[in-house]
N, CA, C and O atoms as CSV, one atom per row, in Angstrom:
chain,resi,resn,atom,element,x,y,z
A,1,UNK,N,N,15.687,-14.436,-13.648
A,1,UNK,CA,C,14.430,-14.577,-12.953
A,1,UNK,C,C,13.678,-15.756,-13.558
A,1,UNK,O,O,13.743,-15.980,-14.767
A,2,UNK,N,N,12.979,-16.494,-12.741
A,2,UNK,CA,C,12.266,-17.681,-13.193
A,2,UNK,C,C,11.037,-17.311,-13.999
A,2,UNK,O,O,10.357,-16.324,-13.717
A,3,UNK,N,N,10.770,-18.119,-15.004
A,3,UNK,CA,C,9.558,-17.907,-15.804
A,3,UNK,C,C,8.325,-18.183,-14.954
A,3,UNK,O,O,8.330,-19.057,-14.088
A,4,UNK,N,N,7.285,-17.430,-15.216
A,4,UNK,CA,C,6.041,-17.609,-14.485
A,4,UNK,C,C,5.923,-16.713,-13.258
A,4,UNK,O,O,4.913,-16.759,-12.556
A,5,UNK,N,N,6.932,-15.906,-12.993
A,5,UNK,CA,C,6.875,-14.958,-11.886
A,5,UNK,C,C,6.201,-13.680,-12.386
A,5,UNK,O,O,6.033,-13.525,-13.596
A,6,UNK,N,N,5.807,-12.757,-11.499
A,6,UNK,CA,C,5.144,-11.529,-11.956
A,6,UNK,C,C,5.948,-10.731,-12.977
A,6,UNK,O,O,5.359,-10.091,-13.847
A,7,UNK,N,N,7.275,-10.753,-12.893
A,7,UNK,CA,C,8.083,-9.983,-13.824
A,7,UNK,C,C,8.290,-10.695,-15.152
A,7,UNK,O,O,8.484,-10.042,-16.178
A,8,UNK,N,N,8.251,-12.021,-15.150
A,8,UNK,CA,C,8.436,-12.788,-16.378
A,8,UNK,C,C,7.329,-13.842,-16.437
A,8,UNK,O,O,7.495,-14.952,-15.930
A,9,UNK,N,N,6.207,-13.492,-17.054
A,9,UNK,CA,C,5.107,-14.446,-17.094
A,9,UNK,C,C,5.458,-15.685,-17.905
A,9,UNK,O,O,6.435,-15.686,-18.654
A,10,UNK,N,N,4.673,-16.724,-17.758
A,10,UNK,CA,C,4.923,-17.994,-18.430
A,10,UNK,C,C,4.968,-17.843,-19.941
A,10,UNK,O,O,5.598,-18.659,-20.615
A,11,UNK,N,N,4.325,-16.834,-20.488
A,11,UNK,CA,C,4.316,-16.623,-21.936
A,11,UNK,C,C,5.640,-16.066,-22.439
A,11,UNK,O,O,5.904,-16.107,-23.640
A,12,UNK,N,N,6.465,-15.554,-21.559
A,12,UNK,CA,C,7.746,-14.980,-21.947
A,12,UNK,C,C,7.671,-13.517,-22.324
A,12,UNK,O,O,8.706,-12.886,-22.535
A,13,UNK,N,N,6.468,-12.958,-22.416
A,13,UNK,CA,C,6.346,-11.545,-22.757
A,13,UNK,C,C,6.477,-10.695,-21.499
A,13,UNK,O,O,6.167,-11.163,-20.403
A,14,UNK,N,N,6.930,-9.461,-21.641
A,14,UNK,CA,C,7.066,-8.581,-20.466
A,14,UNK,C,C,5.720,-8.365,-19.796
A,14,UNK,O,O,4.691,-8.269,-20.466
A,15,UNK,N,N,5.732,-8.290,-18.506
A,15,UNK,CA,C,4.514,-8.099,-17.739
A,15,UNK,C,C,4.297,-6.624,-17.425
A,15,UNK,O,O,5.248,-5.933,-17.059
A,16,UNK,N,N,3.066,-6.123,-17.558
A,16,UNK,CA,C,2.787,-4.740,-17.173
A,16,UNK,C,C,2.638,-4.599,-15.658
A,16,UNK,O,O,2.523,-3.486,-15.145
A,17,UNK,N,N,2.639,-5.718,-14.948
A,17,UNK,CA,C,2.467,-5.712,-13.499
A,17,UNK,C,C,3.821,-5.563,-12.825
A,17,UNK,O,O,4.796,-6.205,-13.216
A,18,UNK,N,N,3.873,-4.715,-11.815
A,18,UNK,CA,C,5.090,-4.529,-11.033
A,18,UNK,C,C,4.770,-4.807,-9.579
A,18,UNK,O,O,3.807,-4.257,-9.044
A,19,UNK,N,N,5.554,-5.644,-8.936
A,19,UNK,CA,C,5.332,-5.993,-7.542
A,19,UNK,C,C,6.280,-5.231,-6.629
A,19,UNK,O,O,6.532,-5.663,-5.504
A,20,UNK,N,N,6.799,-4.124,-7.086
A,20,UNK,CA,C,7.739,-3.307,-6.335
A,20,UNK,C,C,7.027,-2.559,-5.214
A,20,UNK,O,O,5.843,-2.239,-5.318
A,21,UNK,N,N,7.759,-2.288,-4.152
A,21,UNK,CA,C,7.226,-1.504,-3.035
A,21,UNK,C,C,7.464,-0.009,-3.215
A,21,UNK,O,O,7.089,0.773,-2.341
A,22,UNK,N,N,8.068,0.408,-4.305
A,22,UNK,CA,C,8.437,1.815,-4.465
A,22,UNK,C,C,7.233,2.757,-4.426
A,22,UNK,O,O,7.371,3.896,-3.979
A,23,UNK,N,N,6.084,2.324,-4.871
A,23,UNK,CA,C,4.906,3.181,-4.867
A,23,UNK,C,C,4.009,2.995,-3.664
A,23,UNK,O,O,2.989,3.674,-3.550
A,24,UNK,N,N,4.362,2.098,-2.768
A,24,UNK,CA,C,3.513,1.806,-1.621
A,24,UNK,C,C,3.287,3.005,-0.701
A,24,UNK,O,O,2.146,3.224,-0.292
A,25,UNK,N,N,4.293,3.784,-0.357
A,25,UNK,CA,C,4.047,4.943,0.524
A,25,UNK,C,C,3.030,5.933,-0.071
A,25,UNK,O,O,2.146,6.416,0.637
A,26,UNK,N,N,3.158,6.226,-1.347
A,26,UNK,CA,C,2.215,7.157,-1.984
A,26,UNK,C,C,0.817,6.551,-2.027
A,26,UNK,O,O,-0.171,7.251,-1.808
A,27,UNK,N,N,0.730,5.253,-2.309
A,27,UNK,CA,C,-0.567,4.573,-2.318
A,27,UNK,C,C,-1.225,4.657,-0.944
A,27,UNK,O,O,-2.416,4.950,-0.845
A,28,UNK,N,N,-0.471,4.405,0.098
A,28,UNK,CA,C,-1.017,4.471,1.462
A,28,UNK,C,C,-1.524,5.868,1.788
A,28,UNK,O,O,-2.605,6.019,2.358
A,29,UNK,N,N,-0.745,6.896,1.429
A,29,UNK,CA,C,-1.172,8.276,1.693
A,29,UNK,C,C,-2.474,8.593,0.967
A,29,UNK,O,O,-3.400,9.153,1.553
A,30,UNK,N,N,-2.539,8.229,-0.318
A,30,UNK,CA,C,-3.752,8.526,-1.094
A,30,UNK,C,C,-4.955,7.755,-0.568
A,30,UNK,O,O,-6.059,8.298,-0.512
A,31,UNK,N,N,-4.760,6.511,-0.185
A,31,UNK,CA,C,-5.862,5.716,0.358
A,31,UNK,C,C,-6.360,6.319,1.672
A,31,UNK,O,O,-7.566,6.407,1.900
A,32,UNK,N,N,-5.439,6.727,2.525
A,32,UNK,CA,C,-5.822,7.361,3.795
A,32,UNK,C,C,-6.619,8.635,3.536
A,32,UNK,O,O,-7.651,8.863,4.167
A,33,UNK,N,N,-6.147,9.460,2.615
A,33,UNK,CA,C,-6.862,10.695,2.290
A,33,UNK,C,C,-8.263,10.391,1.772
A,33,UNK,O,O,-9.224,11.065,2.144
A,34,UNK,N,N,-8.383,9.390,0.923
A,34,UNK,CA,C,-9.692,9.016,0.384
A,34,UNK,C,C,-10.631,8.516,1.481
A,34,UNK,O,O,-11.849,8.658,1.379
A,35,UNK,N,N,-10.056,7.933,2.523
A,35,UNK,CA,C,-10.852,7.414,3.635
A,35,UNK,C,C,-11.096,8.459,4.719
A,35,UNK,O,O,-11.807,8.190,5.687
A,36,UNK,N,N,-10.512,9.653,4.566
A,36,UNK,CA,C,-10.820,10.750,5.464
A,36,UNK,C,C,-9.874,10.966,6.634
A,36,UNK,O,O,-10.243,11.634,7.600
A,37,UNK,N,N,-8.672,10.424,6.576
A,37,UNK,CA,C,-7.702,10.713,7.626
A,37,UNK,C,C,-6.333,10.953,7.012
A,37,UNK,O,O,-6.074,10.587,5.866
A,38,UNK,N,N,-5.456,11.580,7.802
A,38,UNK,CA,C,-4.121,11.936,7.333
A,38,UNK,C,C,-3.133,10.906,7.881
A,38,UNK,O,O,-2.991,10.765,9.096
A,39,UNK,N,N,-2.463,10.197,7.000
A,39,UNK,CA,C,-1.590,9.098,7.396
A,39,UNK,C,C,-0.469,9.536,8.329
A,39,UNK,O,O,-0.148,8.817,9.275
A,40,UNK,N,N,0.133,10.696,8.088
A,40,UNK,CA,C,1.264,11.125,8.917
A,40,UNK,C,C,0.839,11.480,10.346
A,40,UNK,O,O,1.696,11.683,11.206
A,41,UNK,N,N,-0.459,11.556,10.609
A,41,UNK,CA,C,-0.947,11.788,11.973
A,41,UNK,C,C,-1.101,10.493,12.765
A,41,UNK,O,O,-1.329,10.519,13.975
A,42,UNK,N,N,-0.975,9.351,12.067
A,42,UNK,CA,C,-1.247,8.052,12.682
A,42,UNK,C,C,-0.013,7.475,13.371
A,42,UNK,O,O,1.120,7.698,12.947
A,43,UNK,N,N,-0.263,6.731,14.440
A,43,UNK,CA,C,0.800,6.037,15.162
A,43,UNK,C,C,1.527,5.095,14.207
A,43,UNK,O,O,0.898,4.320,13.487
A,44,UNK,N,N,2.832,5.168,14.210
A,44,UNK,CA,C,3.641,4.336,13.322
A,44,UNK,C,C,3.998,5.027,12.025
A,44,UNK,O,O,4.820,4.525,11.258
A,45,UNK,N,N,3.387,6.175,11.769
A,45,UNK,CA,C,3.665,6.932,10.553
A,45,UNK,C,C,4.049,8.372,10.881
A,45,UNK,O,O,3.884,9.266,10.051
A,46,UNK,N,N,4.561,8.596,12.092
A,46,UNK,CA,C,5.037,9.906,12.477
A,46,UNK,C,C,4.137,10.651,13.446
A,46,UNK,O,O,4.556,11.642,14.045
A,47,UNK,N,N,2.914,10.189,13.606
A,47,UNK,CA,C,1.979,10.859,14.492
A,47,UNK,C,C,1.673,10.040,15.730
A,47,UNK,O,O,2.302,9.016,15.997
A,48,UNK,N,N,0.697,10.514,16.474
A,48,UNK,CA,C,0.334,9.843,17.722
A,48,UNK,C,C,-1.116,9.373,17.752
A,48,UNK,O,O,-1.554,8.778,18.736
A,49,UNK,N,N,-1.852,9.631,16.697
A,49,UNK,CA,C,-3.266,9.225,16.672
A,49,UNK,C,C,-3.352,7.698,16.646
A,49,UNK,O,O,-2.731,7.066,15.792
A,50,UNK,N,N,-4.106,7.098,17.561
A,50,UNK,CA,C,-4.221,5.640,17.590
A,50,UNK,C,C,-5.101,5.114,16.448
A,50,UNK,O,O,-6.065,5.758,16.035
A,51,UNK,N,N,-4.745,3.947,15.961
A,51,UNK,CA,C,-5.483,3.340,14.858
A,51,UNK,C,C,-6.905,2.946,15.233
A,51,UNK,O,O,-7.760,2.822,14.356
A,52,UNK,N,N,-7.169,2.750,16.503
A,52,UNK,CA,C,-8.533,2.369,16.882
A,52,UNK,C,C,-9.523,3.519,16.712
A,52,UNK,O,O,-10.728,3.322,16.868
A,53,UNK,N,N,-9.033,4.714,16.395
A,53,UNK,CA,C,-9.910,5.841,16.087
A,53,UNK,C,C,-10.348,5.840,14.622
A,53,UNK,O,O,-11.215,6.623,14.235
A,54,UNK,N,N,-9.762,4.979,13.816
A,54,UNK,CA,C,-10.093,4.898,12.398
A,54,UNK,C,C,-11.095,3.769,12.203
A,54,UNK,O,O,-10.813,2.618,12.536
A,55,UNK,N,N,-12.249,4.092,11.670
A,55,UNK,CA,C,-13.298,3.085,11.552
A,55,UNK,C,C,-13.486,2.568,10.132
A,55,UNK,O,O,-14.410,1.795,9.880
A,56,UNK,N,N,-12.640,2.972,9.211
A,56,UNK,CA,C,-12.767,2.553,7.826
A,56,UNK,C,C,-12.134,1.177,7.604
A,56,UNK,O,O,-11.126,0.850,8.231
A,57,UNK,N,N,-12.712,0.384,6.730
A,57,UNK,CA,C,-12.216,-0.974,6.495
A,57,UNK,C,C,-10.791,-1.040,5.920
A,57,UNK,O,O,-10.017,-1.884,6.371
A,58,UNK,N,N,-10.404,-0.198,4.950
A,58,UNK,CA,C,-9.075,-0.343,4.355
A,58,UNK,C,C,-7.904,0.016,5.291
A,58,UNK,O,O,-6.748,-0.171,4.910
A,59,UNK,N,N,-8.170,0.517,6.483
A,59,UNK,CA,C,-7.059,0.909,7.347
A,59,UNK,C,C,-6.128,-0.257,7.645
A,59,UNK,O,O,-4.938,-0.042,7.875
A,60,UNK,N,N,-6.630,-1.468,7.648
A,60,UNK,CA,C,-5.776,-2.628,7.917
A,60,UNK,C,C,-4.710,-2.784,6.850
A,60,UNK,O,O,-3.598,-3.220,7.148
A,61,UNK,N,N,-5.031,-2.434,5.606
A,61,UNK,CA,C,-4.052,-2.518,4.529
A,61,UNK,C,C,-2.977,-1.445,4.669
A,61,UNK,O,O,-1.818,-1.657,4.314
A,62,UNK,N,N,-3.378,-0.305,5.185
A,62,UNK,CA,C,-2.432,0.801,5.337
A,62,UNK,C,C,-1.526,0.547,6.535
A,62,UNK,O,O,-0.316,0.765,6.475
A,63,UNK,N,N,-2.123,0.089,7.605
A,63,UNK,CA,C,-1.411,-0.077,8.867
A,63,UNK,C,C,-0.348,-1.160,8.790
A,63,UNK,O,O,0.678,-1.054,9.462
A,64,UNK,N,N,-0.556,-2.166,8.015
A,64,UNK,CA,C,0.289,-3.361,7.844
A,64,UNK,C,C,0.412,-4.002,9.145
A,64,UNK,O,O,1.077,-5.031,9.266
């Protein structure tokens, strides 16, 4: 991996930052719950509820 990337910073020391998508589904679920809706009820995530019914700002990050 090239130096200066998130996994190998320019200093050469290990980075505590991970750019992996492995935690993204759990993050999306928790963010949706914090914003007052259930992600699995939403269109594109197993449900049929349209996204235009969600008025919270972070929904764009969840919806992708």
